[in-house]
VOGU-3710 file (C-alpha; in Angstrom, 3 decimals, decimal comma):
1> xxxxxxxxxx> -23,145/-9,263/42,370  -25,003/-7,511/39,533  -23,751/-8,201/36,009  -21,902/-5,263/34,491  -23,521/-3,430/31,634  -21,437/-3,298/28,461  -21,492/-0,461/26,085  -19,267/0,458/23,136  -18,600/4,007/22,042  -19,539/5,042/18,522
11> xxxxxxxxxx> -17,408/7,123/16,142  -18,322/8,688/12,926  -16,616/6,725/10,011  -15,653/9,899/8,185  -14,003/11,350/11,285  -12,067/8,052/11,836  -10,789/8,049/8,289  -9,886/11,638/8,237  -7,862/11,487/11,548  -6,267/8,179/10,428
21> xxxxxxxxxx> -5,121/9,677/7,131  -3,820/12,917/8,752  -1,745/11,198/11,399  -0,705/8,055/9,540  -2,224/5,770/12,267  -4,498/2,776/11,929  -8,305/3,571/11,908  -8,485/1,613/15,218  -6,031/4,065/16,875  -7,882/6,970/15,359
31> xxxxxxxxxx> -11,055/5,657/17,027  -9,305/5,619/20,403  -8,033/9,116/20,057  -11,524/10,415/19,095  -12,966/8,679/22,171  -10,470/10,703/24,307  -11,530/13,939/22,785  -8,397/14,230/20,606  -10,370/14,673/17,395  -8,258/17,078/15,551
41> xxxxxxxxxx> -4,858/16,292/14,024  -3,255/19,066/16,080  -4,545/17,887/19,466  -3,979/14,202/18,684  -0,462/14,823/17,278  0,503/16,828/20,414  -0,760/13,964/22,639  1,098/11,248/20,690  4,350/13,217/20,542  5,065/13,265/24,405
51> xxxxxxxxxx> 7,653/15,981/24,046  9,089/17,327/27,334  9,261/20,758/25,678  5,513/20,851/26,590  6,379/21,129/30,298  5,083/24,358/31,903  7,233/27,124/33,326  7,615/26,315/37,066  7,525/29,995/37,884  4,003/30,087/36,582
61> xxxxxxxxxx> 3,007/28,494/39,863  2,028/30,908/42,656  4,609/31,087/45,482  7,486/29,658/43,380  9,661/32,725/43,517  9,240/33,052/47,295  10,057/29,279/47,783  13,244/29,486/45,671  14,433/32,677/47,346  13,850/31,198/50,881
71> xxxxxxxxxx> 15,794/28,041/50,004  18,506/30,209/48,593  18,694/32,102/51,829  18,829/28,855/53,800  21,856/27,785/51,761  23,684/31,108/52,179  23,060/31,075/56,027  23,872/27,346/56,356  20,463/26,634/57,926  19,201/23,214/58,854
81> xxxxxxxxxx> 16,145/22,203/56,638  13,758/19,363/57,257  11,621/17,913/54,525  8,300/16,832/56,013  6,879/13,999/53,836  4,113/11,514/53,716  4,091/7,734/54,082  2,639/6,802/50,674  4,598/6,384/47,416  3,850/9,987/46,340
91> xxxxxxxxxx> 5,177/11,284/49,625  8,152/8,952/49,764  9,341/9,773/46,285  8,770/13,493/46,960  10,826/13,316/50,064  13,639/11,378/48,342  14,131/13,630/45,410  13,952/16,881/47,358  16,328/15,636/50,134  18,722/14,465/47,444
101> xxxxxxxxxx> 18,569/17,766/45,526  18,992/19,995/48,586  21,877/17,893/49,928  23,500/18,101/46,426  23,157/21,919/46,600  25,045/21,928/49,921  22,164/22,372/52,388  21,983/20,618/55,785  18,899/18,584/55,126  16,972/15,863/56,989
111> xxxxxxxxxx> 13,528/14,384/56,596  10,646/13,511/58,823  7,913/10,929/57,838  5,048/10,580/60,421  4,252/7,131/61,690  0,966/6,307/60,001  -0,575/4,353/62,980  0,680/6,685/65,763  0,682/10,120/64,201  -1,596/9,819/61,187
121> xxxxxxxxxx> -1,515/11,999/58,048  0,017/15,501/57,969  2,235/17,699/60,107  1,343/17,927/63,762  2,503/19,830/66,954  4,352/16,634/68,159  6,214/16,453/64,827  7,091/20,236/64,963  8,441/19,895/68,463  10,615/17,027/67,424
131> xxxxxxxxxx> 11,849/18,921/64,351  12,494/22,091/66,397  14,587/20,115/68,813  17,009/19,229/65,942  17,790/22,905/65,387  15,801/23,191/62,137  14,828/26,706/60,997  12,983/25,743/57,805  10,470/23,011/57,067  9,406/22,047/53,498
141> xxxxxxxxxx> 6,365/19,946/53,386  5,843/17,591/50,468  2,542/15,951/49,486  0,990/17,400/52,594  0,411/20,682/54,607  -2,195/22,435/52,616  -4,679/22,379/55,481  -2,125/22,880/58,265  -3,105/26,416/59,218  -2,689/26,049/62,934
151> xxxxxxxxxx> 0,441/23,851/62,666  2,193/26,468/60,514  1,383/29,145/63,068  2,730/26,950/65,821  6,090/26,371/63,798  6,365/30,127/63,292  6,022/30,660/67,011  9,073/28,440/67,453  11,073/30,431/64,924  10,623/27,914/62,075
161> xxxxxxxxxx> 9,615/29,017/58,607  7,523/26,696/56,408  7,309/26,172/52,745  4,337/24,098/51,686  4,343/21,910/48,560  1,193/19,955/48,074  -1,494/18,965/45,553  -4,488/18,052/47,632  -7,710/19,970/47,739  -7,454/23,353/49,490
171> xxxxxxxxxx> -9,622/24,762/52,136  -10,754/28,405/51,855  -8,039/29,555/54,174  -4,369/28,748/53,237  -1,648/28,351/55,835  0,399/31,596/56,387  3,568/29,989/55,153  6,592/31,581/53,361  5,301/29,998/50,224  2,359/27,681/49,334
181> xxxxxxxxxx> 2,908/25,682/46,128  -0,253/23,942/45,051  -1,722/24,198/41,551  -5,188/23,647/43,116  -5,093/27,000/45,046  -8,163/29,015/44,324  -6,025/31,828/43,034  -3,797/29,529/40,938  -3,172/30,437/37,337  -0,960/27,508/36,773
191> xxxxxxxxxx> -1,987/25,803/33,528  -2,061/22,244/34,794  -3,847/21,452/38,011  -3,380/17,790/38,447  0,273/17,333/39,325  1,081/14,653/42,032  2,870/15,834/45,124  6,106/14,618/43,559  5,236/16,580/40,450  4,987/19,849/42,475
201> xxxxxxxxxx> 8,412/19,087/44,077  9,861/18,442/40,741  8,754/21,800/39,522  10,420/23,354/42,596  13,652/21,660/41,730  13,340/22,844/38,164  12,722/26,359/39,333  15,845/26,138/41,554  17,937/24,861/38,653  16,641/27,192/35,948
211> xxxxxxxxxx> 15,392/26,428/32,430  18,845/25,690/31,053  19,100/22,657/33,354  15,768/21,026/32,644  17,383/18,006/30,968  19,597/17,456/33,989  16,552/17,593/36,308  14,768/15,055/34,120  17,776/12,741/33,922  18,210/12,700/37,762
221> xxxxxxxxxx> 14,596/12,569/39,009  12,019/11,798/36,414  11,997/8,084/37,123  10,891/8,694/40,766  8,471/11,310/39,576  6,824/8,737/37,324  6,742/6,265/40,154  4,969/8,640/42,571  2,612/10,048/39,997  1,313/6,660/38,775
231> xxxxxxxxxx> 1,096/5,263/42,338  -1,074/8,284/43,426  -3,523/7,563/40,501  -3,205/11,023/39,017  -4,588/11,763/35,574  -2,034/10,835/32,926  -2,680/13,927/30,810  -0,793/17,089/30,301  2,444/17,384/32,253  1,815/14,104/34,077
241> xxxxxxxxxx> 1,695/12,258/30,759  4,939/13,772/29,624  6,745/13,105/32,927  5,484/9,574/33,289  6,259/8,673/29,705  9,852/9,921/30,109  10,084/8,368/33,537  8,982/4,841/32,438  11,612/4,783/29,691  14,320/5,778/32,166
251> xxxxxxxxxx> 13,197/3,456/34,833  14,152/0,495/32,567  17,805/1,710/32,700  17,817/3,541/35,995  21,154/4,129/37,645  19,543/4,419/41,112  20,621/1,319/43,167  17,309/1,468/45,180  15,082/1,468/42,078  17,094/-1,287/40,444
261> xxxxxxxxxx> 16,861/-3,413/43,707  13,122/-2,745/43,957  12,502/-3,918/40,410  14,680/-6,966/41,004  12,835/-8,145/44,079  9,514/-7,507/42,260  10,656/-9,780/39,388  10,268/-7,012/36,789  13,899/-6,012/36,092  14,024/-7,644/32,692
271> xxxxxxxxxx> 10,517/-6,606/31,577  9,123/-3,490/29,824  8,103/-1,121/32,591  4,538/0,184/32,275  2,021/1,932/34,495  0,656/-1,550/35,282  4,148/-2,649/36,419  4,106/0,294/38,887  0,554/-0,232/40,068  0,766/-3,957/40,641
281> xxxxxxxxxx> 4,377/-4,726/41,391  6,494/-1,654/42,556  4,028/0,664/44,328  2,562/-2,006/46,667  6,033/-2,688/48,037  6,850/0,895/48,649  3,434/1,598/50,119  3,818/-1,333/52,408  6,696/0,433/54,204  4,324/3,259/55,139
291> xxxxxxxxxx> 1,440/1,021/55,976  3,520/-1,238/58,183  5,196/1,729/59,951  8,628/1,760/58,276  8,272/4,431/55,633  11,813/5,679/56,360  13,196/2,483/54,838  11,588/3,392/51,512  13,042/6,893/51,606  16,513/5,379/52,344
301> xxxxxxxxxx> 15,970/2,955/49,459  15,864/5,831/46,998  18,598/7,842/48,659  21,291/5,233/49,076  24,081/4,830/46,537  25,153/1,504/48,105  23,881/-1,571/46,089  24,217/-3,933/49,060  22,115/-1,590/51,301  19,622/-1,094/48,557
311> xxxxxxxxxx> 19,173/-4,849/48,026  18,774/-5,369/51,788  16,069/-2,567/52,093  14,219/-3,871/48,958  14,019/-7,319/50,489  12,658/-5,894/53,750  10,016/-3,956/51,788  9,100/-7,205/49,963  8,661/-8,962/53,350  6,612/-6,025/54,613
321> xxxxxxxxxx> 4,389/-6,383/51,502  3,768/-10,082/52,310  2,694/-9,105/55,859  0,564/-6,364/54,470  -1,245/-8,753/52,138  -1,937/-11,172/54,942  -3,415/-8,389/57,152  -5,340/-6,997/54,134  -7,033/-10,330/53,607  -7,909/-10,610/57,279
331> xxxxxxxxxx> -9,609/-7,224/57,308  -11,330/-7,979/54,047  -12,881/-11,157/55,379  -14,018/-9,286/58,506  -15,626/-6,478/56,401  -17,398/-9,057/54,181  -18,681/-10,751/57,399  -20,106/-7,401/58,548  -21,967/-7,033/55,263  -23,210/-10,687/55,398
341> xxxxxxxxxx> -24,431/-10,215/59,020  -26,288/-7,102/58,083  -27,408/-7,135/54,355  -29,374/-3,843/54,920  -26,012/-2,063/54,806  -26,008/-2,634/51,012  -29,324/-0,857/50,635  -27,542/2,469/51,087  -25,561/4,248/48,406  -22,404/4,244/50,602
351> xxxxxxxxxx> -20,923/1,461/52,676  -19,537/2,705/56,138  -17,909/0,149/58,472  -15,751/0,519/61,596  -13,839/-1,700/63,954  -11,222/-1,628/66,699  -8,980/-4,327/65,387  -8,226/-3,141/61,913  -4,773/-1,857/60,866  -5,228/1,817/60,049
361> xxxxxxxxxx> -2,485/1,639/57,422  -4,220/-1,040/55,444  -7,932/-0,147/55,528  -7,490/2,089/52,478  -6,660/-0,963/50,277  -9,585/-2,857/51,671  -11,871/0,112/51,124  -10,782/0,161/47,507  -11,458/-3,592/47,080  -14,891/-3,247/48,622
371> xxxxxxxxxx> -15,679/-0,284/46,436  -14,774/-2,307/43,348  -16,770/-5,315/44,636  -20,019/-3,415/45,468  -19,488/-0,454/43,003  -20,245/2,126/45,580  -18,338/4,549/47,860  -16,770/2,912/50,960  -15,531/4,323/54,224  -13,639/2,140/56,706
381> xxxxxxxxxx> -12,680/3,505/60,117  -10,337/1,857/62,673  -10,382/3,058/66,292  -7,543/2,794/68,718  -7,917/2,116/72,411  -8,281/5,778/73,167  -11,325/6,051/70,871  -9,501/7,989/68,095  -10,595/6,713/64,641  -8,570/6,895/61,514
391> xxxxxxxxxx> -10,595/6,416/58,264  -9,936/5,679/54,657  -12,430/6,529/51,974  -12,709/5,351/48,322  -15,330/6,489/45,884  -16,746/5,914/42,475  -17,077/8,168/39,454  -19,684/10,773/39,911  -19,501/10,973/43,773  -16,927/13,423/45,315
401> xxxxxxxxxx> -15,950/11,800/48,586  -14,023/14,971/49,592  -17,128/17,068/49,296  -19,025/14,439/51,304  -16,583/14,747/54,163  -16,694/18,525/53,866  -20,474/18,312/54,268  -20,165/16,219/57,436  -17,077/18,005/58,843  -18,848/19,018/62,013
411> xxxxxxxxxx> -18,295/15,462/63,337  -14,723/15,129/62,129  -11,488/16,143/63,736  -9,592/16,213/60,465  -10,066/15,305/56,768  -8,457/15,738/53,374  -7,892/14,099/50,004  -9,352/14,000/46,479  -12,660/13,376/44,775  -12,046/9,598/44,696
421> xxxxxxxxxx> -9,963/9,049/47,774  -9,692/10,745/51,163  -8,835/10,200/54,811  -10,396/11,363/58,048  -9,975/11,392/61,792  -12,883/11,390/64,320  -13,778/10,397/67,889  -15,610/7,182/68,625  -18,572/9,076/70,146  -19,018/10,920/66,799
431> xxxxxxxxxx> -19,125/7,717/64,659  -22,869/7,372/64,837  -23,503/10,925/63,940  -20,958/10,841/61,075  -22,381/7,505/59,702  -25,837/8,863/59,707  -24,825/12,137/58,051  -22,640/10,768/55,348  -25,108/7,970/54,517  -27,936/10,464/54,147
441> xxxxxxxxxx> -25,739/12,736/52,030  -24,770/9,840/49,706  -28,312/8,479/49,471  -29,393/11,984/48,394  -26,480/12,603/46,073  -25,438/9,399/44,434  -27,414/8,758/41,195  -28,824/5,284/41,102  -27,416/4,761/37,568  -23,880/5,299/38,805
451> xxxxxxxxxx> -24,282/2,312/41,194  -24,800/-0,042/38,271  -21,413/-1,559/37,324  -20,403/-0,739/33,837  -17,713/-1,366/31,236  -17,691/1,365/28,599  -15,602/-0,102/25,752  -13,891/1,870/23,138  -14,963/-0,321/20,261  -16,573/-3,658/19,337
461> xxxxxxxxxx> -13,565/-5,138/17,700  -13,740/-7,266/14,548  -11,519/-10,310/14,851  -9,473/-9,161/11,844  -8,337/-6,204/13,889  -6,845/-8,520/16,597  -3,350/-8,289/15,108  0,226/-7,533/16,302  0,138/-4,399/14,029  -3,001/-3,136/15,834
471> xxxxxxxxxx> -1,598/-3,773/19,241  1,723/-2,038/18,396  -0,040/1,039/16,868  -2,422/1,687/19,793  0,530/1,314/22,210  1,392/4,822/21,044  -1,360/6,077/23,387  0,605/4,808/26,474  1,118/5,515/29,276  -2,310/4,504/30,421
481> xxxxxxxxxx> -3,967/5,486/33,683  -6,453/7,978/35,117  -7,730/10,218/32,350  -6,245/8,010/29,611  -7,508/4,543/30,445  -6,352/1,359/28,922  -8,356/0,849/25,696  -11,164/-1,697/26,155  -12,700/-3,749/23,411  -15,679/-6,028/23,084
491> xxxxxxxxxx> -15,116/-9,267/21,294  -18,161/-11,412/20,477  -18,973/-15,057/19,756  -15,623/-16,592/20,694  -15,538/-20,375/20,952  -13,692/-21,778/23,949  -11,051/-24,251/22,626  -8,824/-24,738/25,672  -8,611/-23,678/29,295  -5,175/-23,862/30,911
501> xxxxxxxxxx> -4,358/-22,977/34,589  -1,436/-20,728/35,426  0,403/-19,870/38,585  -0,882/-22,965/40,451  -4,401/-22,322/39,319  -4,611/-18,629/40,311  -5,067/-17,446/36,676  -6,173/-18,941/33,433  -4,982/-18,878/29,821  -7,871/-19,395/27,445
511> xxxxxxxxxx> -7,541/-20,509/23,869  -10,316/-18,912/21,879  -11,352/-19,064/18,277  -13,480/-17,094/15,927  -13,867/-18,121/12,286  -10,296/-18,969/11,195  -8,554/-17,013/13,850  -7,220/-18,597/17,061  -5,619/-16,666/19,898  -4,743/-16,835/23,597
521> xxxxxxxxxx> -6,316/-14,553/26,297  -5,211/-14,210/29,969  -7,775/-14,277/32,772  -6,219/-13,071/35,993  -7,516/-13,827/39,453  -9,949/-16,493/38,363  -9,346/-20,250/38,627  -11,231/-22,846/36,561  -14,004/-23,077/39,129  -14,728/-19,337/38,635
531> xxxxxxxxxx> -14,791/-19,563/34,879  -18,178/-20,991/34,311  -17,863/-22,095/30,690  -16,219/-25,105/29,131  -14,987/-26,399/25,751  -17,107/-25,659/22,759  -19,121/-22,928/24,399  -19,368/-19,509/22,896  -18,626/-16,318/25,008  -18,425/-12,564/24,546
541> xxxxxxxxxx> -15,699/-10,687/26,419  -14,382/-7,245/27,309  -10,624/-7,090/26,978  -7,533/-5,023/26,259  -4,647/-5,913/24,052  -1,018/-5,121/23,873  2,231/-6,491/22,611  3,935/-9,225/24,682  7,674/-9,590/24,307  9,006/-13,006/25,267
551> xxxxxxxxxx> 12,409/-14,488/24,307  12,781/-12,176/21,408  9,333/-12,954/19,981  6,508/-10,366/19,868  2,922/-11,401/19,867  -0,581/-10,025/20,674  -1,451/-10,367/24,280  -5,173/-10,226/25,176  -6,250/-9,684/28,830  -9,910/-10,461/29,745
561> xxxxxxxxxx> -11,628/-7,892/32,008  -15,091/-9,349/31,861  -16,919/-12,195/30,098  -20,367/-13,686/29,679  -22,253/-16,184/27,524  -22,417/-15,025/23,911  -25,696/-13,592/22,599  -25,841/-16,291/19,920  -25,402/-19,036/22,384  -27,941/-17,655/24,854
571> xxxxxxxxxx> -30,483/-17,435/22,046  -29,731/-21,049/20,961  -29,999/-22,289/24,593  -33,340/-20,533/25,110  -34,610/-21,970/21,859  -33,441/-25,381/22,970  -35,134/-24,978/26,353  -38,383/-24,087/24,633  -38,424/-27,445/22,791  -38,490/-29,236/26,146
581> xxxxxxxxxx> -41,443/-27,139/27,342  -43,175/-27,573/23,946  -42,880/-31,306/24,321  -44,215/-31,242/27,983  -47,167/-29,209/26,719  -47,867/-31,488/23,774  -46,916/-28,824/21,238  -43,564/-30,120/19,999  -43,122/-30,070/16,213  -42,476/-33,456/14,747
591> xxxxxxxxxx> -39,300/-32,318/13,023  -37,796/-31,345/16,433  -38,486/-34,578/18,218  -35,330/-36,311/17,205  -33,192/-33,581/18,691  -34,587/-34,341/22,147  -33,663/-38,125/22,167  -30,547/-38,653/24,358  -28,014/-41,258/23,332  -27,607/-44,285/25,547
601> xxxxxxxxxx> -24,199/-43,189/26,808  -25,666/-39,931/28,100  -27,966/-41,829/30,418  -24,900/-43,576/31,953  -22,998/-40,342/32,347  -25,925/-38,483/33,973  -26,600/-41,408/36,327  -22,930/-41,461/37,391  -22,720/-37,709/37,708  -25,625/-37,633/40,195
611> xxxxxxxxxx> -24,237/-40,506/42,213  -21,524/-38,132/43,446  -23,153/-34,671/42,809  -26,622/-34,590/44,238  -27,547/-31,099/43,372  -26,516/-28,860/40,450  -27,889/-26,490/37,829  -29,019/-27,952/34,584  -26,558/-25,860/32,788  -23,796/-26,882/35,212
621> xxxxxxxxxx> -24,479/-30,553/34,451  -24,361/-29,839/30,718  -20,956/-28,227/31,092  -19,592/-31,143/33,205  -20,820/-33,532/30,547  -19,053/-31,484/27,938  -15,748/-32,270/29,755  -16,597/-35,920/29,077  -16,950/-35,026/25,428  -20,716/-34,694/25,440
631> xxxxxxxxxx> -20,659/-31,142/24,229  -23,257/-31,888/21,549  -25,828/-32,617/24,217  -28,187/-29,808/25,022  -30,158/-28,805/28,060  -33,321/-30,195/26,586  -31,762/-33,620/26,165  -30,612/-33,522/29,786  -34,156/-32,747/30,963  -35,564/-35,631/28,906
641> xxxxxxxxxx> -32,718/-37,900/30,196  -33,657/-37,094/33,802  -37,375/-37,524/33,129  -36,798/-40,981/31,515  -34,596/-42,076/34,521  -37,279/-40,928/36,890  -39,972/-42,684/34,823  -37,982/-45,942/34,967  -37,696/-45,717/38,733  -33,906/-45,094/38,672
651> xxxxxxxxxx> -33,942/-41,623/40,149  -36,181/-39,078/41,835  -35,692/-35,402/40,879  -36,745/-32,157/42,501  -36,630/-29,116/40,284  -36,507/-25,545/41,477  -36,127/-22,989/38,637  -32,797/-23,868/36,955  -31,689/-26,068/39,924  -32,160/-29,805/40,132
661> xxxxxxxxxx> -31,643/-32,180/43,124  -31,424/-35,867/42,094  -31,748/-38,920/44,404  -30,232/-41,912/42,775  -31,606/-45,394/43,564  -29,603/-48,557/43,562  -30,443/-50,562/40,487  -30,072/-54,364/40,189  -30,034/-55,973/36,819  -30,504/-54,284/33,502
671> xxxxxxxxxx> -33,064/-51,689/32,671  -34,495/-51,601/29,281  -34,772/-47,875/28,399  -36,728/-48,795/25,250  -39,623/-49,406/27,569  -39,816/-45,725/28,480  -43,114/-44,230/27,398  -41,267/-40,856/26,944  -38,783/-42,281/24,589  -41,435/-44,297/22,698
681> xxxxxxxxxx> -43,395/-41,100/22,298  -40,427/-39,141/20,938  -39,555/-41,995/18,593  -43,075/-42,067/17,317  -42,993/-38,317/16,750  -39,646/-38,446/14,947  -40,328/-41,648/12,987  -37,338/-43,377/14,657  -37,443/-46,925/15,989  -34,862/-47,392/18,767
691> xxx> -33,878/-45,272/21,616  -30,520/-43,633/21,259  -30,415/-43,732/17,438
//
């Protein structure tokens, strides 16, 4: 994979100082605020305050009055209402809070979650028939329905009214429902456009309760609103930021048996809950229910008041998540094999793969992993035995995957989603046409520069700013997520002091040093074999930092996102390599000759190394020797060492670029290395007498 390009944003010193003084924050925090466009005290202060009084009036959303009135009529007439949800976390939390609230108001309420594999996304005629048979006269969709024009007409023909609550992109024609709540409507004047599906439902609940009961709504539902919003990767700005910040705080002391059980089986019940906790621990277990065809369990988890039932369901979701991970790994390996078998696939600006054996509920995760790996949009399609394909799409910044599907809609049965993630349905016979069309569109639309992986850091951090005070101050910017990313910093010229494996070697804890400051850094998802540096080497890294609380002690926690050889070490290594080539060409300065003479012990170590490792890079050998406490030995010394061993008939070496293959000969008796013409020449140049001195 291509190395990522690192850049660091620049801020005007006067602006940093001015904002720092006005807000009473550290200059480092002021830099981060400026980077996020919060460059005035007023905007920055409002952002940091996270006051729920900043929530918008729910009746500012088009259709809200009609929705509230129709639900009120349903209550008066004792109608049966069905909440039609979705099988992801956003849909599940939306379903749970609306069902709980309608039931509390006295409505007869049930819910319907489509089976992901059998029914796919969104409301269908089959679902409507099933709902009609239950005696329902009102359907409220959550996190879905905005494109269900025909389905709403069909429901109306059966005497069922529909209220739509959704947040996905709208088509030109909206369904003719009783009310359509979606801040993305073309005619929407609602001030905040980026609510999650559960956010739209929460606004409906707030409208039903009235402004005087806002605190009560927040107390009862904001924890699940936060869970759904973060899991759906919505921008954590505006109302989302306020709701998630409040929700995270309340999750840590949630009275909901289901949420408590979920946190317990995830192993996070005693930890500070952050957006990362949701993204990496809680959301995958809830999502697994929908992906593995048991989304109803997740809804019941958040509806039940019975702790025993909650614990039982949470454990089943945990088991489903294990099954999901195994299936995900299988699909990932098959997808990678497709790319390996046809490398031309990567020549395009988008990767489009299909198969008949892939689990349609899991291909979205794999598409996301492939998109991260190759830094390009990815579409994976899984076909059933009848030739119906369900596809999941993941994109990169700068390429709107929804617009791409819209451009190719002629070959699709259905599609929907966002700029960065979408879903589709198509027939097998249309796959070739679709692949050609979407590939041509991407090749034409995706800018080449956007395909180069990048890390845009907030600041090149001086080591003196790596303090607990700094970590605590910048934490005021939380919660982090889309639109408010975790601050990234570049740290340079760090010496590797120690490398310690964690979690049976899955992760690493590095001990790093710069000048007189030593600190630990966590490197997740890489074992020692994938960390290509060793003790004494100098690295640069991109990282983020926060406060770690453990057994009552707070400390700075640094998490490594990317790393590479430091600029100063690379320069020194290149200078060292040039000495070897200068010697080979007869142009080595006399005062550099001594630095090329290997010690006797190095000859033994190199010989033994190649007895068991026939091929390696020169740099790789140097690093392995460093583990044997030969860190002072340079690449040029290694090259001389091998040349001498070859000259003395002990080895044969084949060099290809930076790679060397060494065949070791059996040696009987002692070999006098002082007889080496190479060593004698170097001693003569340096004025030294014996090899190894």
